[in-house]
C-alpha positions, 0 to 999 in steps of 0.5 A: 341139146337134147340127150336124144340129139346129143346120141342121134348125132354123133351116132350118125357120125360114127356110122359113116366113114365118109363126111356127111352134109349137114342137111344130111344130119338135119333130115336124121336128127329130125332139126334145121341145118341151124340148129345142127351146126350148133351142136357141132359147135357144142361137141367141138367145144366140149372134146368130141372131134368132130371135123366139119370141112366147108365147101362143094365137097366138105362135109362133117367127120368124127374123128378115130378116138370119139367118145361114142362106142357102139359097139356093145349094142343090141340091135334093138338098143341101135334103133333106139337111141337113132329113135329121137325126141320121146321120153321114158314114159313114151317109150314105155307106151311103146313097149320099147322102154327098157331098151332105151335106158340099156341104150343110153346107159351103155353109152354114157357109161363108155363116155364118163371116163373120155373127154367131154362133159363132167358128167353125161347129158342123160344123167343132166337133163330130162324131158316131160313132153305131157302137157300140165294138168294131164290125167292121162292119155285114153284109148288105144296103146301105140303098142298095140298099133306099132306092129301092124304100122311097121309091117307096111300094110294098109289099115282099116280102123274105125275112128270117131271124129270130134263132131261125130257121136259114132265111130266109122271104118275106114280104109288109110295109108300110115306113114308111122306114129306121132307122139305130140303134147303127152298123145299119140296120133296115127299119120296116114293117107287117106284117099291121098290127102294127109291126115291125124289120128288121134289114138284117143278115138281110134277104137278098133283096126284091122290091118288088110294085106295089102301094103301101103301106098304113100305119095311119092318121096314122102317120109313120115317126117314131111307128112308130119312137117304138113300136118303140124304146120298147116294147123299151127300157122292158119290164121285168119283172124287177129284178136289184140287186146290188153292184158294184165302184165303180171298174167303176161307168163301164163297166158303164153304157157296157156296158149302157146304160139298163137298167141304174141305178147308185146313189149312196149312201144312193139305191136299193134297201136290200140285204144286204150294204149296200155296201161303202167301195169299191162301188156298188148297182146295179138291171139293169132284164130283160125275163127271168132269161136277161138276168142272163148281161149280168153275166157279164163283171163276174166276182167284182166283181160280187155279186148280192143279189137275187132269190134265182133270178138269183143262181142261174141267174148260178152255173149260168152261173158253173159251166158256164163252170167246167166247158167248161174242166175238160173241156178240160184234162182231155182235154189232153195232159199232154206 
């Protein structure tokens, strides 16, 4: 359990007098019902007086004597505890790092003397959502935009799409901001269709006087789930191959959920079969050009299927060889 979810879950329980369902807790903390149940068991094992009653009229209740005391928190600090999933650097980008730090310090100081873990979770768990080898975000700071987003008005944004050479103005209805993998995005509807706008390519914006027009019943979390799920699960092509076993962990770190490294005896039947120092893998792609993601593994990877993926990777490798051959031919022999 992360520190943010720890505080958010206890805060959600303490602010209610009546039992709350696990479904409502899952929606409030941004995780699944299964994760909420696991977190509740963790709190009970740690000594927090959490009562879970099953059945139609049941629910979850934090009994008197709970270790979380929010009486000394300001409204801004309470808001920070409810904002889970951000590390201190991302809170700083929103201009709210001080509120979040003070909130955790106040609560941790109160909880440290009560029954529970010997040390507060914030003292033994840290988060860093930046990708590896990341040089830092460019473009618009989220703190500059968040004020107009919180006003709940429509925005005119000047945005450059990846395939365009120049930015263009668009009218959007913002749900809010998303911090994902070290980058910030504006989540908004454009003509009723959800879109993700990277702040790195958002060059300017103008708030309008008109209130935002969101799709009925759709929250920020709903819009984010709709966008990210469609992006990560769309795979029209699966590429199979054999990889040197020593690179299996690196492949999973670089390619994430797009790659599956199969255990011996599992996965599709490949020809040739994996050798003693090889593993079988499957890469899920939206199109054939994404075979480029396998170039970093060089000769330690052999694509077995489909044939067009083998052909395309061979063409890409030939382009790389040709590029260096041209430079070597034009070099001064002296």
